[in-house]
MIDREN-452153 format. One line per 8 residues: for each residue y, z, x of N, C-alpha, C, O, CB. Coordinates in steps of 0.001 Angstrom, whole numbers, padded with zeros to 6 digits. Atoms other than C-alpha are relative to their C-alpha. Last residue first. Glycine has a CB too. Layout:
Y Z X Y Z X Y Z X Y Z X Y Z X; ...
//
This chain:
-001090 000982 000112 011551 335936 -078309 001272 000533 000629 002294 -000153 000630 000256 -000364 -001471; -001116 -000640 -000686 008586 337976 -077093 001156 -000995 -000001 001384 -001692 000988 -000389 000438 001469; -001067 000733 -000669 005927 336901 -079510 000986 000924 000682 001219 002051 000246 000725 -000874 -000985; -000300 -000764 -001224 002716 338628 -080426 001031 -000708 000867 000811 -000977 002049 -001278 000232 000809; 000126 000959 -001084 001757 335951 -082995 000290 000627 001362 000185 -000031 002397 000928 -001166 -000238; 001303 000649 000102 001123 338559 -085663 -000256 -000888 001218 -001341 -000877 001799 -000088 -000828 -001295; 001037 -001001 -000293 004085 340680 -084593 -001378 -000638 000008 -002181 -000370 000903 000043 001145 -001027; -000092 -000336 -001422 006419 337660 -084461 -001070 001007 000398 -001688 000864 001452 001387 000554 000331
000634 001087 -000743 005158 336526 -087871 000031 000284 001498 -000951 000045 002201 000694 -001338 -000304; 001447 -000198 000173 006082 339961 -089243 -000784 -001102 000714 -001815 -000835 001330 -000369 000029 -001504; 000421 -001068 -000922 009584 339629 -087756 -001504 000293 -000110 -002145 000655 000877 000799 001283 -000282; -000021 000444 -001392 009795 336231 -089514 -000299 001107 001018 -001007 000845 001991 001334 -000594 000303; 001209 000695 -000450 008676 337208 -093017 -000024 -000167 001516 -001065 000037 002140 -000103 -001366 -000671; 000996 -001004 -000387 011361 339811 -093801 -001262 -000639 000598 -002025 000032 001292 -000378 000854 -001212; -000286 -000459 -001366 014029 337080 -093760 -000950 001104 000476 -001016 001380 001674 001428 000500 000080; 000584 000857 -001025 012338 335529 -096792 000229 000519 001413 -000651 000403 002266 000561 -001385 -000119
-000934 001048 -000403 013216 338442 -099050 -000597 -000777 001164 -001324 -000217 001985 001383 000600 000387; -000960 000169 001082 010996 340827 -101004 000960 -001140 000277 001398 -001831 -000643 000772 001281 -000222; -001402 000062 -000395 007908 340795 -098811 000857 -000161 -001245 000382 -000600 -002292 000250 -001162 000997; -000928 000280 001093 004245 341701 -099118 001430 -000045 000539 001759 000640 001507 -000129 001067 -001120; -001394 -000231 -000374 002107 341389 -095998 000903 -000374 -001174 001314 -001528 -001300 000380 -000817 001274; -000899 000380 001089 -001635 341721 -096617 001424 000389 000375 001682 001525 000772 -000423 000674 -001342; -001241 -000737 -000232 -003940 341766 -093591 001005 -000532 -001014 001405 -001695 -000960 000524 -000163 001495; -001277 000704 -000099 -007227 340496 -094987 001131 000969 000316 001169 002086 -000201 000299 -000754 -001298
000062 000915 -001137 -010579 342159 -094253 001360 -000656 000246 001749 -000881 001392 -001074 -001075 -000235; -000525 -000652 -001204 -009721 345060 -096558 -000058 -000894 001233 000572 -000585 002244 -000766 001272 000268; 000897 000285 -001114 -010231 342855 -099621 000603 000551 001288 001631 000055 001751 -000266 -001524 000124; 000996 -001064 -000134 -008480 344420 -102613 -000949 -000171 001171 -001770 000708 001432 -000792 000091 -001246; -000653 -001275 -000278 -005359 342258 -102298 -001004 001138 000225 -000740 002045 001015 000930 000357 -001143; -000659 000087 -001305 -007344 339037 -102064 000551 001369 000375 000267 001887 001456 001136 -001065 -000015; 001038 000406 -000951 -009841 339570 -104891 000565 -000146 001414 -000163 000017 002393 -000643 -001320 -000446; 000724 -001207 -000409 -007149 341493 -106783 -001093 -000328 001019 -001416 000503 001868 -000616 000695 -001225
001325 -000170 000584 -005093 338291 -106839 -000658 001275 000519 -000550 001595 001703 -000881 -001217 000308; 001092 000462 -000842 -001517 338757 -105643 -001327 000287 -000681 -001501 001354 -001269 000056 000666 001386; 001013 -001045 -000116 001080 339110 -108356 -001145 -000577 000807 -001689 -001628 000468 -000488 000507 -001409; 001409 000309 000255 004143 336923 -108012 -000850 001261 000084 -000435 002289 000618 -000512 -001054 000997; 000152 001220 000782 007937 336741 -107929 -001458 -000311 -000331 -001736 -001277 -001041 000609 -001160 000744; -000836 000021 001201 008839 340260 -106888 -000214 -001240 -000854 000104 -001237 -002043 001447 000094 000386; 000459 -000983 000988 005974 340881 -104437 000862 000054 -001261 000473 000686 -002243 -000037 001363 000628; -001219 -000591 000512 006630 337681 -102548 -000362 000939 -001140 -000781 000501 -002211 001002 -001089 -000465
-000331 000335 001389 003359 336984 -100778 001267 000735 -000404 001523 001850 000051 -001170 000360 -000959; -001354 -000323 000439 002126 336805 -097201 000124 -000307 -001491 -000469 -001262 -001992 001061 -000796 000822; -000412 000507 001314 -001560 336881 -096271 001395 000516 -000336 001608 001722 -000452 -001014 000421 -001100; -001232 -000698 000326 -002740 337236 -092665 000588 -000647 -001249 000871 -001845 -001263 001014 -000039 001193; -000767 000550 001123 -006341 336254 -091923 001190 000904 -000306 001048 002120 -000437 -000898 -000159 -001259; -001036 -000902 000534 -008291 336754 -088687 000862 -000694 -001052 001223 -001862 -000908 000890 000520 001136; -001305 000489 -000433 -011268 334347 -088402 001050 000953 -000574 001052 001189 -001782 000251 -001495 -000469; -000687 -000992 -000847 -014609 336118 -088697 001297 -000515 000624 001607 -000212 001776 -000925 000452 001099
000137 000446 -001388 -016462 333055 -090065 000796 000869 000978 001066 000464 002108 000448 -001445 000122; 001426 000208 -000281 -017098 334456 -093566 -000244 -000392 001451 -001341 -000188 001971 -000567 -001072 -000922; 000666 -001313 -000046 -013516 335762 -093630 -001466 -000157 000390 -001961 000581 001242 000112 000717 -001367; -000441 -000680 -001219 -012109 332345 -092731 -000682 001361 000132 -001147 001721 001214 001534 000169 000000; 000653 000679 -001120 -014181 330652 -095420 000353 000709 001306 -000515 000972 002138 000417 -001498 000062; 001398 -000443 000004 -013029 333219 -097986 -000773 -000627 001155 -001608 000031 001774 -000673 -000352 -001336; 000010 -001400 -000420 -009395 332555 -097035 -001431 000549 000052 -001790 001261 000990 000858 000848 -000954; -000274 -000060 -001438 -009882 328792 -097204 -000038 001431 000517 -000552 001684 001607 001358 -000626 000308
001189 000474 -000703 -011508 329051 -100636 000192 000106 001510 -000700 000566 002222 -000318 -001451 -000397; 001020 -001042 000146 -008632 331148 -101947 -001282 -000367 000725 -001894 000477 001380 -000296 000251 -001471; -000360 -001051 -000949 -006201 328602 -100504 -001003 001150 -000094 -001399 001709 000929 001440 000509 -000265; 000284 000466 -001353 -008027 325833 -102366 000320 001055 001043 -000467 001271 001965 000781 -001260 000292; 001446 -000097 -000232 -008030 327743 -105651 -000354 -000397 001426 -001198 000238 002059 -000764 -000886 -000995; 000627 001261 -000374 -004256 328183 -105427 -001484 000222 000248 -001863 001064 001062 000676 -000602 001249; 001469 -000012 000049 -001946 330844 -106837 -000573 -001386 000289 -000032 -002403 -000146 -000489 000493 -001374; 000410 000955 001031 001689 330572 -105735 -001526 -000096 000037 -002102 -000490 001051 000670 -001415 000219
-000797 -000310 001182 002914 333641 -103829 -000350 -000908 -001169 -000201 -000516 -002326 001478 -000117 000318; 000780 -000007 001251 000009 333156 -101430 000810 000382 -001231 000239 000871 -002205 -001156 000947 000132; -001048 -000435 000904 001602 332191 -098119 -000580 -000169 -001386 -000815 -001288 -001842 001350 -000815 000192; -000098 000569 001344 -001333 332055 -095744 001207 000566 -000733 001511 001754 -000632 -001284 000273 -000799; -001184 -000611 000595 -001641 332548 -091993 000202 -000709 -001333 000347 -001930 -001386 001282 -000120 000942; -000536 000619 001210 -005133 331818 -090735 001210 000821 -000431 001146 002045 -000547 -001084 -000076 -001147; -000360 -000865 001125 -006097 332655 -087170 000438 -000850 -001177 000771 -002027 -001034 001118 000991 000396; 000044 -001383 -000471 -007431 331283 -083897 000282 000983 -001126 -000121 002145 -001066 000999 000204 001128
-001223 -000802 -000048 -008222 327863 -085344 -000256 001408 000541 -001386 001896 000561 000619 000087 -001388; -000634 000030 -001312 -011054 325477 -084434 001223 000910 000115 001816 000998 001190 000398 -001401 000326; 000950 -000346 -001057 -013455 326136 -087301 000667 000074 001366 000175 000776 002251 -001130 -001010 000037; 000327 -001427 000114 -010600 326171 -089804 -000928 000439 001126 -000750 001516 001696 -000650 000298 -001363; -001157 -000761 -000457 -009400 322788 -088521 -000268 001495 -000078 000072 002231 000848 001236 -000356 -000826; -000066 000160 -001457 -012881 321322 -088897 001180 000774 000576 001048 001427 001611 000109 -001489 000376; 001043 -000877 -000552 -013090 322804 -092401 -000021 -000113 001522 -000186 000891 002214 -001395 -000358 -000589; -000483 -001374 000062 -009752 321150 -093216 -001027 000991 000534 -000653 001957 001199 000366 000358 -001423
-001104 -000194 -000947 -010860 317730 -092007 000429 001457 000039 000583 002040 001113 001193 -000889 -000370; 000576 000039 -001356 -014182 317892 -093866 001060 000247 001066 000818 000984 002022 -000680 -001351 000253; 000868 -001160 -000208 -012541 319000 -097128 -000520 000040 001438 -000423 001069 002107 -001180 -000027 -000989; -000875 -001163 -000110 -009747 316419 -096885 -000831 001246 000286 -000484 002038 001162 000832 000187 -001291; -000648 000081 -001310 -012296 313646 -096240 000884 001222 000244 000849 001806 001327 000835 -001289 000109; 001034 -000320 -000993 -014383 314739 -099206 000585 -000032 001404 000267 000814 002239 -001184 -000984 -000105; 000195 -001444 000031 -011242 314756 -101370 -001054 000436 001015 -000901 001478 001652 -000403 000451 -001403; -001150 -000580 -000688 -010505 311184 -100281 -000135 001523 000040 000132 002139 001072 001325 -000413 -000697
000124 000373 -001412 -014019 310117 -101268 001149 000603 000803 000926 001168 001873 -000022 -001540 000161; 000968 -000907 -000624 -013828 312067 -104540 -000167 -000310 001483 -000387 000601 002282 -001356 -000092 -000710; 001393 000394 000203 -010715 310138 -105476 -000904 000996 000714 -000468 001718 001610 -000257 -001449 000514; 000563 000756 -001116 -007392 311917 -105663 -001417 -000441 -000358 -002020 000076 -001298 000002 000847 001307; 001463 -000048 -000095 -005538 313048 -108765 -000487 -000906 001121 -000122 -002080 001181 -000649 -000410 -001338; 000750 000859 000912 -001822 313166 -108094 -001490 000124 000254 -001925 000474 001351 000442 -001459 000144; 000976 -000839 000684 -000383 316165 -106260 -000820 -000822 -000987 -001561 -000266 -001797 000699 001155 -000723; 000316 000358 001381 001408 313967 -103772 -001039 000952 -000568 -002013 001305 000097 -000503 -001450 -000085
001442 000075 000244 002794 315551 -100626 -000242 -000259 -001483 000322 000418 -002343 -000716 001309 000456; 000399 001289 000578 006503 314674 -100377 -001504 -000114 -000241 -001976 -001176 -000645 000444 -001120 000906; -000280 000007 001443 007677 318266 -099893 -000474 -001277 -000677 -000566 -001324 -001904 001487 000176 -000243; -000673 001245 000397 005989 318505 -096515 000187 -000030 -001517 -000769 000129 -002276 -000812 -001242 000471; -001411 -000189 000308 005215 322121 -095714 000727 -001236 -000466 001879 -001145 -000889 000682 000523 001175; -000104 -000901 001155 001429 321807 -095949 001463 000197 -000406 001751 000413 -001583 -000649 001366 000321; -000295 000757 001224 001578 318772 -093613 000192 000899 -001226 000756 000448 -002223 -001118 -000989 -000272; -001448 000181 000154 001796 321023 -090544 000377 -000684 -001315 001472 -000469 -001834 000541 -000808 001160
-000214 000507 001354 -001856 322064 -090975 001500 -000177 -000289 001997 000312 -001303 -000636 000956 -001034; 000927 001107 000247 -002942 322564 -087369 000288 -000702 -001317 -000022 -001883 -001474 -001430 000504 000008; 000398 -000080 001401 000087 324675 -086519 -000838 -001231 -000293 -000348 -002359 -000238 001246 000094 -000962; 000431 001246 000630 000254 324997 -082733 -000421 000275 -001435 -001316 001083 -001682 -001161 -000652 000792; 001419 000112 000313 002227 327938 -081331 -000281 -001313 -000726 000635 -001961 -001231 -000462 001195 -000853; 000827 -000332 -001170 005530 328451 -079567 -001489 -000246 -000224 -002261 -000292 000733 000211 001445 000380; -000860 -000151 -001173 008264 327099 -081849 -000811 000273 001265 -000454 -000182 002352 001002 001128 -000225; 000132 001128 -000932 005590 325915 -084247 000895 000104 001223 000741 -000673 002165 000301 -001275 -000711
001246 -000185 -000759 005416 329312 -085988 -000097 -001049 001114 -000532 -000746 002225 -001238 -000093 -000944; -000155 -001223 -000797 009059 329008 -087049 -001229 000227 000887 -001100 000495 002081 000224 001223 -000924; -000949 000294 -001079 008691 325395 -088190 000149 001205 000919 000205 001054 002140 001374 -000404 -000577; 000700 000869 -000950 005574 326338 -090174 000912 -000332 001186 000474 -000300 002336 -000473 -001303 -000698; 000965 -000843 -000710 007428 329214 -091845 -000735 -000809 001070 -000914 -000341 002194 -001011 000617 -000992; -000765 -000887 -000893 010369 326958 -092696 -000931 000917 000787 -000701 001169 001969 001008 000845 -000809; -000516 000793 -001126 008006 324280 -094032 000786 000873 000968 000660 000718 002182 000888 -001146 -000509; 001110 000310 -000908 006089 326787 -096160 000523 -000736 001229 000142 -000426 002357 -001080 -000851 -000720
000295 -001232 -000728 009391 328002 -097622 -001140 -000227 000988 -001061 000211 002136 -000358 001136 -000978; -001088 -000130 -000978 010284 324413 -098535 -000159 001279 000811 000120 001283 002010 001371 -000013 -000705; 000181 000931 -001124 006862 323943 -100156 001104 000135 001054 000819 000049 002248 -000040 -001436 -000515; -000338 -000675 -001248 007198 327085 -102315 -000095 -000902 001226 -000114 -000403 002351 -000895 001182 000186; -001270 -000722 000122 007346 325411 -105747 000448 000630 001314 001649 000782 001540 -000118 001074 -001057; -000768 000162 -001234 004600 322956 -104754 001332 000744 -000013 002228 000413 000764 000251 -001459 000249; -001444 000033 000230 001981 323792 -107347 000749 000023 001315 000322 000668 002272 000437 001175 -000875; -000325 -001125 000871 -001757 324558 -107478 001482 000074 -000325 001890 000852 -001188 -000442 001289 000639
000263 000402 001395 -002423 321087 -106084 000291 001121 -000989 000469 000861 -002179 -001450 -000446 -000154; -000358 001415 000161 -000720 321964 -102800 -000208 -000373 -001460 000763 -000567 -002191 -000852 -000926 000946; 000394 000777 001169 -000631 325738 -102362 000461 -001453 000086 001596 -001742 000467 000557 000639 -001252; -000954 -000119 001096 -000291 327211 -098914 -000418 -000955 -001106 -001160 -001908 -000872 001453 -000297 000476; 000496 000304 001341 -002499 327802 -095893 001105 000251 -001030 001788 001276 -001005 -001259 000854 -000329; -000926 -000488 001016 -001339 327614 -092277 -000508 -000456 -001360 -000753 -001643 -001575 001458 -000512 000260; 000267 000724 001238 -004225 327267 -089817 000935 000614 -001029 000737 001755 -001446 -001536 000091 -000446; -000183 -000647 001296 -002772 328499 -086549 -000341 -000971 -001122 000147 -002101 -001161 001446 000514 -000155
000228 001091 000951 -003900 327523 -083061 -000045 000652 -001380 -000952 001423 -001690 -001343 -000813 000320; 001014 -000200 001025 -002299 330141 -080830 -000170 -001289 -000782 000779 -002059 -000933 000377 001171 -000941; 000849 001151 000296 -000328 328866 -077864 -001193 000302 -000900 -002305 -000163 -000646 -000492 -000577 001267; 001292 -000573 000351 001094 332199 -076664 -001015 -001100 -000291 -002192 -000962 000043 000136 000933 -001210
//
């Protein structure tokens, strides 16, 4: 299919789900391009960055958002940055698919109440992959 996917997940908000992000990114990458592959890397530093580095990250990520076909977000761990990315995608008519573990987290009302977003709650990780197949319209 060769979709360009912007994968969103928490970095500075906490890395508890980084391994899950990596498995999702690996799954998507089987046939599609994930622009934000680094989100799944467990070695990403959460240390305070300089404003110059933060400016670079912002510009890079906005460029990726502008060039993507869709945003797939894992939102079990709250993140201001992911919230910003989702709002940016909505403002630019980019389809958004939001996954969250309904037993380990509560999704923000600002996300859950927004009809623009496709919300996909799950209880177990294995429920994620058939949903990704539907989103990406795969014939595996």
